[in-house]
PDB file of N, CA, C and O in Angstrom, chain B, residues numbered from 101:
ATOM      1  N   UNK B 101      23.710 -41.489  -7.594  1.00  0.00           N
ATOM      2  CA  UNK B 101      22.997 -40.743  -8.736  1.00  0.00           C
ATOM      3  C   UNK B 101      22.887 -39.223  -8.702  1.00  0.00           C
ATOM      4  O   UNK B 101      22.531 -38.672  -7.660  1.00  0.00           O
ATOM      5  N   UNK B 102      23.179 -38.515  -9.809  1.00  0.00           N
ATOM      6  CA  UNK B 102      23.025 -36.861  -9.339  1.00  0.00           C
ATOM      7  C   UNK B 102      21.905 -36.341 -10.324  1.00  0.00           C
ATOM      8  O   UNK B 102      21.892 -36.640 -11.519  1.00  0.00           O
ATOM      9  N   UNK B 103      21.038 -35.597  -9.759  1.00  0.00           N
ATOM     10  CA  UNK B 103      20.057 -34.868 -10.174  1.00  0.00           C
ATOM     11  C   UNK B 103      20.427 -33.652 -11.018  1.00  0.00           C
ATOM     12  O   UNK B 103      19.696 -33.383 -11.971  1.00  0.00           O
ATOM     13  N   UNK B 104      21.714 -32.733 -10.706  1.00  0.00           N
ATOM     14  CA  UNK B 104      22.049 -31.633 -11.378  1.00  0.00           C
ATOM     15  C   UNK B 104      20.792 -30.594 -10.640  1.00  0.00           C
ATOM     16  O   UNK B 104      20.281 -29.698 -11.312  1.00  0.00           O
ATOM     17  N   UNK B 105      20.446 -30.806  -9.416  1.00  0.00           N
ATOM     18  CA  UNK B 105      20.051 -30.003  -8.915  1.00  0.00           C
ATOM     19  C   UNK B 105      20.514 -29.399  -7.389  1.00  0.00           C
ATOM     20  O   UNK B 105      20.854 -30.192  -6.511  1.00  0.00           O
ATOM     21  N   UNK B 106      20.506 -28.556  -7.251  1.00  0.00           N
ATOM     22  CA  UNK B 106      21.077 -27.414  -5.916  1.00  0.00           C
ATOM     23  C   UNK B 106      19.440 -28.071  -4.687  1.00  0.00           C
ATOM     24  O   UNK B 106      18.211 -28.048  -4.753  1.00  0.00           O
ATOM     25  N   UNK B 107      20.331 -28.486  -3.877  1.00  0.00           N
ATOM     26  CA  UNK B 107      19.271 -28.722  -2.798  1.00  0.00           C
ATOM     27  C   UNK B 107      19.632 -28.301  -1.429  1.00  0.00           C
ATOM     28  O   UNK B 107      20.767 -28.693  -1.157  1.00  0.00           O
ATOM     29  N   UNK B 108      18.989 -27.542  -0.327  1.00  0.00           N
ATOM     30  CA  UNK B 108      19.389 -26.901   0.783  1.00  0.00           C
ATOM     31  C   UNK B 108      19.306 -28.199   1.981  1.00  0.00           C
ATOM     32  O   UNK B 108      18.163 -28.512   2.314  1.00  0.00           O
ATOM     33  N   UNK B 109      20.368 -28.898   2.583  1.00  0.00           N
ATOM     34  CA  UNK B 109      20.100 -29.565   3.815  1.00  0.00           C
ATOM     35  C   UNK B 109      20.683 -28.908   4.900  1.00  0.00           C
ATOM     36  O   UNK B 109      21.750 -28.336   5.124  1.00  0.00           O
ATOM     37  N   UNK B 110      19.575 -29.186   5.551  1.00  0.00           N
ATOM     38  CA  UNK B 110      19.304 -28.470   7.109  1.00  0.00           C
ATOM     39  C   UNK B 110      20.061 -29.282   8.127  1.00  0.00           C
ATOM     40  O   UNK B 110      19.662 -30.423   8.361  1.00  0.00           O
ATOM     41  N   UNK B 111      21.238 -28.749   8.826  1.00  0.00           N
ATOM     42  CA  UNK B 111      21.780 -29.621   9.902  1.00  0.00           C
ATOM     43  C   UNK B 111      20.784 -29.366  11.326  1.00  0.00           C
ATOM     44  O   UNK B 111      20.495 -30.149  12.230  1.00  0.00           O
ATOM     45  N   UNK B 112      20.478 -28.204  11.144  1.00  0.00           N
ATOM     46  CA  UNK B 112      19.876 -27.985  12.668  1.00  0.00           C
ATOM     47  C   UNK B 112      18.571 -26.572  12.309  1.00  0.00           C
ATOM     48  O   UNK B 112      18.782 -25.588  11.599  1.00  0.00           O
ATOM     49  N   UNK B 113      17.493 -26.846  12.926  1.00  0.00           N
ATOM     50  CA  UNK B 113      16.637 -25.530  12.885  1.00  0.00           C
ATOM     51  C   UNK B 113      15.839 -25.531  14.537  1.00  0.00           C
ATOM     52  O   UNK B 113      15.081 -26.330  15.087  1.00  0.00           O
ATOM     53  N   UNK B 114      16.409 -24.299  14.928  1.00  0.00           N
ATOM     54  CA  UNK B 114      15.878 -23.559  16.475  1.00  0.00           C
ATOM     55  C   UNK B 114      14.876 -22.753  15.986  1.00  0.00           C
ATOM     56  O   UNK B 114      14.991 -22.042  14.987  1.00  0.00           O
ATOM     57  N   UNK B 115      13.831 -22.860  16.721  1.00  0.00           N
ATOM     58  CA  UNK B 115      13.046 -21.568  16.817  1.00  0.00           C
ATOM     59  C   UNK B 115      13.329 -20.369  17.688  1.00  0.00           C
ATOM     60  O   UNK B 115      13.661 -20.563  18.857  1.00  0.00           O
ATOM     61  N   UNK B 116      13.225 -19.155  17.213  1.00  0.00           N
ATOM     62  CA  UNK B 116      13.475 -18.251  17.932  1.00  0.00           C
ATOM     63  C   UNK B 116      12.685 -17.297  18.738  1.00  0.00           C
ATOM     64  O   UNK B 116      13.143 -16.758  19.746  1.00  0.00           O
ATOM     65  N   UNK B 117      11.670 -17.124  18.353  1.00  0.00           N
ATOM     66  CA  UNK B 117      10.600 -16.241  18.292  1.00  0.00           C
ATOM     67  C   UNK B 117       9.091 -16.456  17.597  1.00  0.00           C
ATOM     68  O   UNK B 117       9.039 -17.049  16.520  1.00  0.00           O
ATOM     69  N   UNK B 118       8.035 -16.035  18.139  1.00  0.00           N
ATOM     70  CA  UNK B 118       6.941 -16.049  17.181  1.00  0.00           C
ATOM     71  C   UNK B 118       6.006 -14.731  17.683  1.00  0.00           C
ATOM     72  O   UNK B 118       5.582 -14.476  18.810  1.00  0.00           O
ATOM     73  N   UNK B 119       5.866 -14.071  16.546  1.00  0.00           N
ATOM     74  CA  UNK B 119       4.926 -12.974  16.627  1.00  0.00           C
ATOM     75  C   UNK B 119       3.495 -12.973  15.957  1.00  0.00           C
ATOM     76  O   UNK B 119       3.240 -13.281  14.793  1.00  0.00           O
ATOM     77  N   UNK B 120       2.761 -12.629  16.780  1.00  0.00           N
ATOM     78  CA  UNK B 120       1.369 -12.650  16.122  1.00  0.00           C
ATOM     79  C   UNK B 120       0.678 -11.323  16.004  1.00  0.00           C
ATOM     80  O   UNK B 120       0.433 -10.720  17.048  1.00  0.00           O
ATOM     81  N   UNK B 121       0.403 -10.902  15.074  1.00  0.00           N
ATOM     82  CA  UNK B 121      -0.030  -9.530  14.584  1.00  0.00           C
ATOM     83  C   UNK B 121      -1.339  -9.602  13.755  1.00  0.00           C
ATOM     84  O   UNK B 121      -1.601 -10.627  13.127  1.00  0.00           O
ATOM     85  N   UNK B 122      -2.104  -8.604  13.745  1.00  0.00           N
ATOM     86  CA  UNK B 122      -3.444  -8.671  12.536  1.00  0.00           C
ATOM     87  C   UNK B 122      -3.329  -7.411  12.032  1.00  0.00           C
ATOM     88  O   UNK B 122      -3.223  -6.475  12.824  1.00  0.00           O
ATOM     89  N   UNK B 123      -3.330  -7.188  10.678  1.00  0.00           N
ATOM     90  CA  UNK B 123      -3.223  -5.537  10.145  1.00  0.00           C
ATOM     91  C   UNK B 123      -4.684  -5.571   9.836  1.00  0.00           C
ATOM     92  O   UNK B 123      -5.333  -6.576   9.547  1.00  0.00           O
ATOM     93  N   UNK B 124      -5.154  -4.243   9.942  1.00  0.00           N
ATOM     94  CA  UNK B 124      -5.773  -3.736   8.999  1.00  0.00           C
ATOM     95  C   UNK B 124      -5.897  -3.908   7.431  1.00  0.00           C
ATOM     96  O   UNK B 124      -4.806  -3.740   6.886  1.00  0.00           O
ATOM     97  N   UNK B 125      -6.850  -4.176   6.627  1.00  0.00           N
ATOM     98  CA  UNK B 125      -6.833  -3.820   5.612  1.00  0.00           C
ATOM     99  C   UNK B 125      -6.676  -2.261   5.091  1.00  0.00           C
ATOM    100  O   UNK B 125      -7.405  -1.324   5.415  1.00  0.00           O
ATOM    101  N   UNK B 126      -5.396  -2.216   4.088  1.00  0.00           N
ATOM    102  CA  UNK B 126      -5.197  -0.813   3.822  1.00  0.00           C
ATOM    103  C   UNK B 126      -5.418  -0.575   2.179  1.00  0.00           C
ATOM    104  O   UNK B 126      -4.674  -1.277   1.494  1.00  0.00           O
ATOM    105  N   UNK B 127      -6.049   0.036   1.666  1.00  0.00           N
ATOM    106  CA  UNK B 127      -6.359   0.103   0.214  1.00  0.00           C
ATOM    107  C   UNK B 127      -4.644   0.432  -0.369  1.00  0.00           C
ATOM    108  O   UNK B 127      -3.875   1.169   0.248  1.00  0.00           O
ATOM    109  N   UNK B 128      -4.323  -0.215  -1.533  1.00  0.00           N
ATOM    110  CA  UNK B 128      -3.244   0.266  -2.360  1.00  0.00           C
ATOM    111  C   UNK B 128      -3.480   1.165  -3.057  1.00  0.00           C
ATOM    112  O   UNK B 128      -4.448   1.089  -3.814  1.00  0.00           O
ATOM    113  N   UNK B 129      -2.389   2.701  -3.014  1.00  0.00           N
ATOM    114  CA  UNK B 129      -2.395   3.693  -3.854  1.00  0.00           C
ATOM    115  C   UNK B 129      -0.997   3.758  -4.478  1.00  0.00           C
ATOM    116  O   UNK B 129       0.001   4.166  -3.884  1.00  0.00           O
ATOM    117  N   UNK B 130      -1.039   3.246  -5.929  1.00  0.00           N
ATOM    118  CA  UNK B 130       0.355   2.949  -6.749  1.00  0.00           C
ATOM    119  C   UNK B 130       0.647   4.268  -7.012  1.00  0.00           C
ATOM    120  O   UNK B 130       1.820   4.340  -7.376  1.00  0.00           O
ATOM    121  N   UNK B 131      -0.081   5.725  -6.987  1.00  0.00           N
ATOM    122  CA  UNK B 131       0.382   6.786  -7.232  1.00  0.00           C
ATOM    123  C   UNK B 131       1.171   7.397  -5.817  1.00  0.00           C
ATOM    124  O   UNK B 131       1.780   8.450  -6.003  1.00  0.00           O
ATOM    125  N   UNK B 132       1.191   7.098  -5.089  1.00  0.00           N
ATOM    126  CA  UNK B 132       1.546   7.967  -3.718  1.00  0.00           C
ATOM    127  C   UNK B 132       2.815   7.005  -3.017  1.00  0.00           C
ATOM    128  O   UNK B 132       2.778   5.775  -2.996  1.00  0.00           O
ATOM    129  N   UNK B 133       3.479   7.500  -2.683  1.00  0.00           N
ATOM    130  CA  UNK B 133       4.506   6.901  -1.439  1.00  0.00           C
ATOM    131  C   UNK B 133       4.128   5.537  -0.853  1.00  0.00           C
ATOM    132  O   UNK B 133       2.988   5.425  -0.404  1.00  0.00           O
ATOM    133  N   UNK B 134       4.810   4.676  -0.817  1.00  0.00           N
ATOM    134  CA  UNK B 134       4.462   3.201  -0.062  1.00  0.00           C
ATOM    135  C   UNK B 134       4.712   3.905   1.118  1.00  0.00           C
ATOM    136  O   UNK B 134       5.522   4.827   1.030  1.00  0.00           O
ATOM    137  N   UNK B 135       3.918   3.556   2.800  1.00  0.00           N
ATOM    138  CA  UNK B 135       4.198   3.299   3.935  1.00  0.00           C
ATOM    139  C   UNK B 135       3.860   2.216   4.596  1.00  0.00           C
ATOM    140  O   UNK B 135       2.720   1.755   4.637  1.00  0.00           O
ATOM    141  N   UNK B 136       4.923   1.722   5.193  1.00  0.00           N
ATOM    142  CA  UNK B 136       4.857   0.781   6.022  1.00  0.00           C
ATOM    143  C   UNK B 136       3.679   0.556   7.189  1.00  0.00           C
ATOM    144  O   UNK B 136       3.602   1.362   8.117  1.00  0.00           O
ATOM    145  N   UNK B 137       2.985  -0.309   7.115  1.00  0.00           N
ATOM    146  CA  UNK B 137       1.838  -0.573   7.824  1.00  0.00           C
ATOM    147  C   UNK B 137       2.333  -1.078   9.548  1.00  0.00           C
ATOM    148  O   UNK B 137       1.643  -0.755  10.515  1.00  0.00           O
ATOM    149  N   UNK B 138       3.573  -1.869   9.678  1.00  0.00           N
ATOM    150  CA  UNK B 138       3.804  -2.555  10.655  1.00  0.00           C
ATOM    151  C   UNK B 138       5.267  -3.036  10.591  1.00  0.00           C
ATOM    152  O   UNK B 138       5.754  -3.784   9.743  1.00  0.00           O
ATOM    153  N   UNK B 139       5.872  -2.471  11.639  1.00  0.00           N
ATOM    154  CA  UNK B 139       7.404  -2.568  12.201  1.00  0.00           C
ATOM    155  C   UNK B 139       7.527  -3.245  13.442  1.00  0.00           C
ATOM    156  O   UNK B 139       6.614  -3.106  14.257  1.00  0.00           O
ATOM    157  N   UNK B 140       8.692  -4.089  13.772  1.00  0.00           N
ATOM    158  CA  UNK B 140       8.828  -4.942  14.887  1.00  0.00           C
ATOM    159  C   UNK B 140      10.361  -5.039  14.728  1.00  0.00           C
ATOM    160  O   UNK B 140      10.911  -5.417  13.694  1.00  0.00           O
ATOM    161  N   UNK B 141      11.168  -4.556  16.169  1.00  0.00           N
ATOM    162  CA  UNK B 141      12.550  -4.836  15.655  1.00  0.00           C
ATOM    163  C   UNK B 141      12.704  -6.106  16.502  1.00  0.00           C
ATOM    164  O   UNK B 141      11.969  -6.264  17.476  1.00  0.00           O
ATOM    165  N   UNK B 142      13.476  -6.865  16.225  1.00  0.00           N
ATOM    166  CA  UNK B 142      13.730  -8.521  16.850  1.00  0.00           C
ATOM    167  C   UNK B 142      15.163  -8.513  17.009  1.00  0.00           C
ATOM    168  O   UNK B 142      15.955  -8.313  16.088  1.00  0.00           O
ATOM    169  N   UNK B 143      15.516  -8.775  18.407  1.00  0.00           N
ATOM    170  CA  UNK B 143      16.851  -9.149  18.901  1.00  0.00           C
ATOM    171  C   UNK B 143      17.108 -10.688  19.194  1.00  0.00           C
ATOM    172  O   UNK B 143      16.123 -11.417  19.314  1.00  0.00           O
ATOM    173  N   UNK B 144      18.007 -11.061  19.279  1.00  0.00           N
ATOM    174  CA  UNK B 144      18.433 -12.439  19.002  1.00  0.00           C
ATOM    175  C   UNK B 144      20.183 -12.573  19.068  1.00  0.00           C
ATOM    176  O   UNK B 144      20.971 -11.747  18.607  1.00  0.00           O
ATOM    177  N   UNK B 145      20.502 -13.763  19.726  1.00  0.00           N
ATOM    178  CA  UNK B 145      21.868 -13.885  19.860  1.00  0.00           C
ATOM    179  C   UNK B 145      22.414 -15.540  19.613  1.00  0.00           C
ATOM    180  O   UNK B 145      21.865 -16.536  20.084  1.00  0.00           O
ATOM    181  N   UNK B 146      23.442 -15.520  18.885  1.00  0.00           N
ATOM    182  CA  UNK B 146      24.123 -16.907  18.338  1.00  0.00           C
ATOM    183  C   UNK B 146      25.316 -16.940  19.334  1.00  0.00           C
ATOM    184  O   UNK B 146      26.203 -16.089  19.403  1.00  0.00           O
ATOM    185  N   UNK B 147      25.192 -18.082  20.108  1.00  0.00           N
ATOM    186  CA  UNK B 147      26.556 -18.530  20.921  1.00  0.00           C
ATOM    187  C   UNK B 147      27.373 -19.221  20.559  1.00  0.00           C
ATOM    188  O   UNK B 147      28.319 -19.580  21.260  1.00  0.00           O
ATOM    189  N   UNK B 148      27.171 -19.571  19.327  1.00  0.00           N
ATOM    190  CA  UNK B 148      28.108 -20.567  18.612  1.00  0.00           C
ATOM    191  C   UNK B 148      28.809 -20.090  17.124  1.00  0.00           C
ATOM    192  O   UNK B 148      28.208 -19.312  16.383  1.00  0.00           O
ATOM    193  N   UNK B 149      30.162 -20.653  16.777  1.00  0.00           N
ATOM    194  CA  UNK B 149      30.882 -20.058  15.685  1.00  0.00           C
ATOM    195  C   UNK B 149      30.430 -21.111  14.442  1.00  0.00           C
ATOM    196  O   UNK B 149      30.260 -22.329  14.385  1.00  0.00           O
ATOM    197  N   UNK B 150      30.337 -20.103  13.569  1.00  0.00           N
ATOM    198  CA  UNK B 150      29.948 -20.914  12.213  1.00  0.00           C
ATOM    199  C   UNK B 150      28.683 -20.110  10.883  1.00  0.00           C
ATOM    200  O   UNK B 150      27.935 -19.150  11.069  1.00  0.00           O
ATOM    201  N   UNK B 151      28.799 -20.657  10.054  1.00  0.00           N
ATOM    202  CA  UNK B 151      27.551 -20.350   9.262  1.00  0.00           C
ATOM    203  C   UNK B 151      26.353 -20.274   9.370  1.00  0.00           C
ATOM    204  O   UNK B 151      25.862 -21.397   9.490  1.00  0.00           O
ATOM    205  N   UNK B 152      25.372 -19.196   9.393  1.00  0.00           N
ATOM    206  CA  UNK B 152      23.800 -19.591  10.104  1.00  0.00           C
ATOM    207  C   UNK B 152      23.255 -19.059   8.728  1.00  0.00           C
ATOM    208  O   UNK B 152      23.922 -18.362   7.964  1.00  0.00           O
ATOM    209  N   UNK B 153      21.883 -19.496   8.488  1.00  0.00           N
ATOM    210  CA  UNK B 153      20.787 -18.688   7.879  1.00  0.00           C
ATOM    211  C   UNK B 153      19.543 -18.586   8.643  1.00  0.00           C
ATOM    212  O   UNK B 153      18.684 -19.442   8.859  1.00  0.00           O
ATOM    213  N   UNK B 154      19.617 -17.453   8.979  1.00  0.00           N
ATOM    214  CA  UNK B 154      18.216 -17.004   9.678  1.00  0.00           C
ATOM    215  C   UNK B 154      17.322 -16.551   9.076  1.00  0.00           C
ATOM    216  O   UNK B 154      17.412 -15.504   8.435  1.00  0.00           O
ATOM    217  N   UNK B 155      15.978 -17.463   9.191  1.00  0.00           N
ATOM    218  CA  UNK B 155      14.984 -17.227   8.576  1.00  0.00           C
ATOM    219  C   UNK B 155      13.743 -16.593   8.995  1.00  0.00           C
ATOM    220  O   UNK B 155      13.414 -16.532  10.180  1.00  0.00           O
ATOM    221  N   UNK B 156      13.062 -16.127   8.056  1.00  0.00           N
ATOM    222  CA  UNK B 156      11.783 -15.332   8.937  1.00  0.00           C
ATOM    223  C   UNK B 156      11.025 -15.543   8.095  1.00  0.00           C
ATOM    224  O   UNK B 156      11.094 -15.056   6.967  1.00  0.00           O
ATOM    225  N   UNK B 157       9.960 -16.491   8.590  1.00  0.00           N
ATOM    226  CA  UNK B 157       8.482 -17.181   7.882  1.00  0.00           C
ATOM    227  C   UNK B 157       7.514 -15.922   8.360  1.00  0.00           C
ATOM    228  O   UNK B 157       7.622 -15.148   9.311  1.00  0.00           O
ATOM    229  N   UNK B 158       6.381 -16.053   7.156  1.00  0.00           N
ATOM    230  CA  UNK B 158       5.158 -15.464   7.358  1.00  0.00           C
ATOM    231  C   UNK B 158       4.360 -16.130   6.881  1.00  0.00           C
ATOM    232  O   UNK B 158       4.310 -16.502   5.709  1.00  0.00           O
ATOM    233  N   UNK B 159       3.340 -16.457   8.091  1.00  0.00           N
ATOM    234  CA  UNK B 159       2.136 -17.224   7.738  1.00  0.00           C
ATOM    235  C   UNK B 159       0.891 -16.468   7.896  1.00  0.00           C
ATOM    236  O   UNK B 159       0.868 -15.469   8.614  1.00  0.00           O
ATOM    237  N   UNK B 160      -0.203 -16.906   7.234  1.00  0.00           N
ATOM    238  CA  UNK B 160      -1.597 -16.413   7.220  1.00  0.00           C
ATOM    239  C   UNK B 160      -2.349 -16.581   8.116  1.00  0.00           C
ATOM    240  O   UNK B 160      -3.188 -15.832   8.617  1.00  0.00           O
ATOM    241  N   UNK B 161      -1.856 -18.252   8.481  1.00  0.00           N
ATOM    242  CA  UNK B 161      -2.862 -18.566  10.043  1.00  0.00           C
ATOM    243  C   UNK B 161      -1.981 -18.717  10.869  1.00  0.00           C
ATOM    244  O   UNK B 161      -0.782 -18.835  10.618  1.00  0.00           O
ATOM    245  N   UNK B 162      -2.636 -18.729  12.219  1.00  0.00           N
ATOM    246  CA  UNK B 162      -1.884 -19.327  13.313  1.00  0.00           C
ATOM    247  C   UNK B 162      -1.121 -20.463  13.143  1.00  0.00           C
ATOM    248  O   UNK B 162      -1.506 -21.315  12.342  1.00  0.00           O
ATOM    249  N   UNK B 163      -0.174 -20.602  13.723  1.00  0.00           N
ATOM    250  CA  UNK B 163       0.519 -21.518  13.722  1.00  0.00           C
ATOM    251  C   UNK B 163       0.988 -22.344  15.136  1.00  0.00           C
ATOM    252  O   UNK B 163       1.003 -21.729  16.202  1.00  0.00           O
ATOM    253  N   UNK B 164       1.314 -23.576  15.078  1.00  0.00           N
ATOM    254  CA  UNK B 164       1.588 -24.454  16.680  1.00  0.00           C
ATOM    255  C   UNK B 164       2.557 -23.577  16.986  1.00  0.00           C
ATOM    256  O   UNK B 164       3.194 -22.761  16.319  1.00  0.00           O
ATOM    257  N   UNK B 165       2.550 -24.046  18.655  1.00  0.00           N
ATOM    258  CA  UNK B 165       3.793 -23.306  19.402  1.00  0.00           C
ATOM    259  C   UNK B 165       5.009 -24.460  19.367  1.00  0.00           C
ATOM    260  O   UNK B 165       4.974 -25.670  19.139  1.00  0.00           O
ATOM    261  N   UNK B 166       5.907 -23.702  19.639  1.00  0.00           N
ATOM    262  CA  UNK B 166       7.287 -24.259  19.273  1.00  0.00           C
ATOM    263  C   UNK B 166       8.307 -24.287  20.699  1.00  0.00           C
ATOM    264  O   UNK B 166       8.415 -23.379  21.523  1.00  0.00           O
ATOM    265  N   UNK B 167       8.795 -25.220  20.702  1.00  0.00           N
ATOM    266  CA  UNK B 167       9.663 -25.355  21.968  1.00  0.00           C
ATOM    267  C   UNK B 167      11.084 -24.661  21.405  1.00  0.00           C
ATOM    268  O   UNK B 167      11.619 -25.131  20.401  1.00  0.00           O
ATOM    269  N   UNK B 168      11.585 -23.670  22.018  1.00  0.00           N
ATOM    270  CA  UNK B 168      13.169 -23.136  21.967  1.00  0.00           C
ATOM    271  C   UNK B 168      14.198 -24.166  22.020  1.00  0.00           C
ATOM    272  O   UNK B 168      15.236 -23.769  21.493  1.00  0.00           O
ATOM    273  N   UNK B 169      14.266 -25.346  22.474  1.00  0.00           N
ATOM    274  CA  UNK B 169      15.519 -26.369  22.905  1.00  0.00           C
ATOM    275  C   UNK B 169      15.228 -27.256  21.926  1.00  0.00           C
ATOM    276  O   UNK B 169      16.224 -27.966  21.792  1.00  0.00           O
ATOM    277  N   UNK B 170      14.136 -27.674  20.959  1.00  0.00           N
ATOM    278  CA  UNK B 170      14.064 -28.948  20.446  1.00  0.00           C
ATOM    279  C   UNK B 170      14.727 -28.407  18.832  1.00  0.00           C
ATOM    280  O   UNK B 170      14.777 -27.246  18.428  1.00  0.00           O
ATOM    281  N   UNK B 171      15.050 -29.282  18.331  1.00  0.00           N
ATOM    282  CA  UNK B 171      15.687 -29.108  17.070  1.00  0.00           C
ATOM    283  C   UNK B 171      14.865 -29.627  15.835  1.00  0.00           C
ATOM    284  O   UNK B 171      14.595 -30.822  15.714  1.00  0.00           O
ATOM    285  N   UNK B 172      14.558 -28.869  15.108  1.00  0.00           N
ATOM    286  CA  UNK B 172      13.229 -28.997  14.360  1.00  0.00           C
ATOM    287  C   UNK B 172      13.732 -29.175  12.755  1.00  0.00           C
ATOM    288  O   UNK B 172      13.043 -28.631  11.892  1.00  0.00           O
ATOM    289  N   UNK B 173      14.586 -29.716  12.472  1.00  0.00           N
ATOM    290  CA  UNK B 173      15.425 -30.001  11.378  1.00  0.00           C
ATOM    291  C   UNK B 173      14.598 -30.735  10.333  1.00  0.00           C
ATOM    292  O   UNK B 173      14.347 -30.252   9.229  1.00  0.00           O
ATOM    293  N   UNK B 174      14.154 -32.039  10.783  1.00  0.00           N
ATOM    294  CA  UNK B 174      13.207 -32.777   9.881  1.00  0.00           C
ATOM    295  C   UNK B 174      11.930 -32.632   9.475  1.00  0.00           C
ATOM    296  O   UNK B 174      11.159 -33.406   8.908  1.00  0.00           O
ATOM    297  N   UNK B 175      11.750 -30.723  10.120  1.00  0.00           N
ATOM    298  CA  UNK B 175      10.380 -30.499   9.147  1.00  0.00           C
ATOM    299  C   UNK B 175      10.738 -29.161   8.825  1.00  0.00           C
ATOM    300  O   UNK B 175       9.811 -28.403   8.537  1.00  0.00           O
ATOM    301  N   UNK B 176      12.158 -28.626   8.815  1.00  0.00           N
ATOM    302  CA  UNK B 176      12.701 -27.261   8.166  1.00  0.00           C
ATOM    303  C   UNK B 176      11.970 -26.996   6.915  1.00  0.00           C
ATOM    304  O   UNK B 176      11.240 -26.028   6.706  1.00  0.00           O
ATOM    305  N   UNK B 177      12.302 -28.167   5.934  1.00  0.00           N
ATOM    306  CA  UNK B 177      12.075 -27.651   4.575  1.00  0.00           C
ATOM    307  C   UNK B 177      10.251 -27.648   4.339  1.00  0.00           C
ATOM    308  O   UNK B 177       9.604 -27.050   3.480  1.00  0.00           O
ATOM    309  N   UNK B 178       9.885 -28.336   5.185  1.00  0.00           N
ATOM    310  CA  UNK B 178       8.248 -28.503   5.009  1.00  0.00           C
ATOM    311  C   UNK B 178       7.527 -26.730   5.481  1.00  0.00           C
ATOM    312  O   UNK B 178       6.784 -26.030   4.795  1.00  0.00           O
ATOM    313  N   UNK B 179       8.083 -26.451   6.830  1.00  0.00           N
ATOM    314  CA  UNK B 179       7.813 -25.249   7.097  1.00  0.00           C
ATOM    315  C   UNK B 179       8.179 -24.246   6.385  1.00  0.00           C
ATOM    316  O   UNK B 179       7.347 -23.341   6.324  1.00  0.00           O
ATOM    317  N   UNK B 180       9.235 -24.082   5.771  1.00  0.00           N
ATOM    318  CA  UNK B 180       9.759 -23.185   4.971  1.00  0.00           C
ATOM    319  C   UNK B 180       8.891 -23.122   3.641  1.00  0.00           C
ATOM    320  O   UNK B 180       8.754 -22.029   3.092  1.00  0.00           O
ATOM    321  N   UNK B 181       8.307 -24.244   3.113  1.00  0.00           N
ATOM    322  CA  UNK B 181       7.625 -24.374   1.977  1.00  0.00           C
ATOM    323  C   UNK B 181       6.266 -23.884   2.175  1.00  0.00           C
ATOM    324  O   UNK B 181       5.499 -23.392   1.347  1.00  0.00           O
ATOM    325  N   UNK B 182       6.106 -24.104   3.404  1.00  0.00           N
ATOM    326  CA  UNK B 182       4.198 -23.999   3.740  1.00  0.00           C
ATOM    327  C   UNK B 182       4.387 -22.410   3.896  1.00  0.00           C
ATOM    328  O   UNK B 182       3.276 -21.904   3.734  1.00  0.00           O
ATOM    329  N   UNK B 183       5.176 -21.608   4.099  1.00  0.00           N
ATOM    330  CA  UNK B 183       4.775 -20.373   4.795  1.00  0.00           C
ATOM    331  C   UNK B 183       4.474 -19.476   3.262  1.00  0.00           C
ATOM    332  O   UNK B 183       4.868 -19.704   2.118  1.00  0.00           O
ATOM    333  N   UNK B 184       3.593 -18.371   3.833  1.00  0.00           N
ATOM    334  CA  UNK B 184       3.079 -17.729   2.577  1.00  0.00           C
ATOM    335  C   UNK B 184       4.509 -16.534   2.268  1.00  0.00           C
ATOM    336  O   UNK B 184       4.582 -15.999   1.162  1.00  0.00           O
ATOM    337  N   UNK B 185       4.962 -16.402   2.738  1.00  0.00           N
ATOM    338  CA  UNK B 185       6.488 -15.738   2.283  1.00  0.00           C
ATOM    339  C   UNK B 185       7.691 -16.057   3.206  1.00  0.00           C
ATOM    340  O   UNK B 185       7.590 -16.704   4.249  1.00  0.00           O
ATOM    341  N   UNK B 186       8.741 -15.581   2.756  1.00  0.00           N
ATOM    342  CA  UNK B 186       9.767 -16.160   3.346  1.00  0.00           C
ATOM    343  C   UNK B 186      11.008 -15.412   3.042  1.00  0.00           C
ATOM    344  O   UNK B 186      11.221 -15.189   1.850  1.00  0.00           O
ATOM    345  N   UNK B 187      12.239 -14.799   4.297  1.00  0.00           N
ATOM    346  CA  UNK B 187      13.083 -14.248   3.463  1.00  0.00           C
ATOM    347  C   UNK B 187      14.271 -14.426   4.663  1.00  0.00           C
ATOM    348  O   UNK B 187      13.927 -14.508   5.842  1.00  0.00           O
ATOM    349  N   UNK B 188      15.475 -14.471   4.324  1.00  0.00           N
ATOM    350  CA  UNK B 188      16.662 -14.791   5.365  1.00  0.00           C
ATOM    351  C   UNK B 188      17.942 -13.866   5.172  1.00  0.00           C
ATOM    352  O   UNK B 188      18.052 -13.006   4.298  1.00  0.00           O
ATOM    353  N   UNK B 189      18.711 -14.125   5.952  1.00  0.00           N
ATOM    354  CA  UNK B 189      19.822 -13.319   6.348  1.00  0.00           C
ATOM    355  C   UNK B 189      20.910 -14.704   6.358  1.00  0.00           C
ATOM    356  O   UNK B 189      20.688 -15.855   6.732  1.00  0.00           O
ATOM    357  N   UNK B 190      21.772 -14.277   5.967  1.00  0.00           N
ATOM    358  CA  UNK B 190      22.968 -15.190   5.987  1.00  0.00           C
ATOM    359  C   UNK B 190      24.002 -14.495   7.202  1.00  0.00           C
ATOM    360  O   UNK B 190      24.480 -13.379   7.000  1.00  0.00           O
ATOM    361  N   UNK B 191      24.218 -15.047   8.125  1.00  0.00           N
ATOM    362  CA  UNK B 191      24.930 -14.627   9.060  1.00  0.00           C
ATOM    363  C   UNK B 191      26.328 -15.557   9.383  1.00  0.00           C
ATOM    364  O   UNK B 191      26.239 -16.785   9.370  1.00  0.00           O
ATOM    365  N   UNK B 192      27.306 -15.045   9.601  1.00  0.00           N
ATOM    366  CA  UNK B 192      28.519 -15.643  10.023  1.00  0.00           C
ATOM    367  C   UNK B 192      29.263 -15.206  11.091  1.00  0.00           C
ATOM    368  O   UNK B 192      29.782 -14.094  10.990  1.00  0.00           O
ATOM    369  N   UNK B 193      29.466 -16.005  12.344  1.00  0.00           N
ATOM    370  CA  UNK B 193      29.895 -15.972  13.729  1.00  0.00           C
ATOM    371  C   UNK B 193      31.062 -16.450  13.900  1.00  0.00           C
ATOM    372  O   UNK B 193      31.248 -17.665  13.832  1.00  0.00           O
ATOM    373  N   UNK B 194      32.054 -15.579  14.153  1.00  0.00           N
ATOM    374  CA  UNK B 194      33.995 -15.820  14.079  1.00  0.00           C
ATOM    375  C   UNK B 194      33.665 -16.222  15.539  1.00  0.00           C
ATOM    376  O   UNK B 194      34.564 -16.576  16.300  1.00  0.00           O
TER     377      UNK B 194
END
């Protein structure tokens, strides 16, 4: 039976890194140019060929610790849906 809805199927989900930071409250001034409050360079490598979705998840509260060697595909949708914000990059490794 088809529901005519798109669904993402996660084959694998591996934890890469966890960054924790607290930002001071900064009032918004919509009249001036926006200035970033915090930046971080993330380095990673993928040692397999294929198409990958690299997701960056933002949480308001501290999250549990993850093991980099465990496949978290069973909770991938839950983790993404529970994040405050998320964005992703599609990566093709040849």
